[in-house]
Each structure stands twice: as C-alpha cells, then as structure tokens.
C-alpha positions in Angstrom: -4.4 -41.7 1.9 -3.6 -44.1 4.4 -3.8 -47.8 3.7 -3.9 -50.5 6.5 -2.3 -53.8 5.6 -3.0 -56.9 7.6 -0.6 -60.1 7.7 -1.7 -63.3 9.2 0.6 -65.8 10.4 1.7 -68.4 7.5 1.0 -65.7 5.1 3.8 -64.2 2.9 1.8 -61.3 1.7 -0.4 -58.9 3.7 -4.0 -57.9 2.6 -5.4 -54.6 2.3 -8.0 -54.2 5.2 -9.1 -50.4 4.3 -8.2 -47.1 2.8 -8.6 -43.9 4.5 -8.2 -40.4 4.1 -7.4 -39.6 8.1 -4.7 -41.5 10.0 -7.1 -41.7 12.9 -9.5 -43.7 11.3 -6.6 -45.9 10.1 -5.3 -46.2 13.4 -8.7 -47.2 14.8 -9.4 -50.0 12.4 -5.6 -51.4 13.1 -6.2 -51.5 16.8 -9.7 -53.0 16.4 -8.4 -56.0 14.1 -5.3 -56.2 16.5 -7.5 -56.6 19.6 -9.8 -59.0 17.9 -6.8 -61.2 16.7 -3.5 -60.7 18.6 -1.4 -62.8 16.3 -1.9 -60.8 13.3 0.5 -57.7 12.5 -0.2 -54.5 10.6 1.0 -52.0 8.6 -0.2 -48.2 8.2 1.3 -46.6 4.7 0.7 -43.1 3.6 0.1 -43.0 -0.1 2.2 -39.8 -1.2 0.3 -39.5 -4.8 3.8 -39.6 -6.6 5.1 -42.3 -8.4 8.5 -44.3 -9.0 10.2 -44.9 -12.6 7.9 -48.4 -12.9 4.9 -46.9 -12.0 4.3 -47.8 -8.8 2.8 -45.7 -6.1 5.5 -44.4 -3.4 4.3 -45.0 -0.1 5.7 -44.1 3.4 5.4 -46.4 6.2 3.7 -44.6 9.2 3.3 -47.2 11.9 3.4 -51.2 12.3 2.2 -53.3 14.9 
C-alpha cells in the first residue's frame, strides 16, 4: 500500500491525498498535484504491514518531491 501525503506552505502537518496499491498510481497523483500547485511538497510512503511497539504502522519513504 502506498500513501501520498501533501504539505502546503504554512502547514505543519501533511494531509493524506490518497492510498494506492500500485506505485505508478501514487506517482501519477503526486505529479498531477505538483503540476497544479508548484508550492506544495509531497511524500510517498510504502506501508509495510508491520507495527512498532506503540502500535503505529511502519512505513518507508519511497519518494519526496
């Protein structure tokens, strides 16, 4: 599972823009959002399906832009 997070200027926390099972779909959404508004930044994370000792899902950053 891939999650796309978008952070706008002046915002402290990124917003979840979408969840995808395919990395190409996540990349397409991130690129579309970046083309519409070049001031945003995005992060694509892959959720591993494992959890840490606090019960939070473990994820790996795939791409930032």
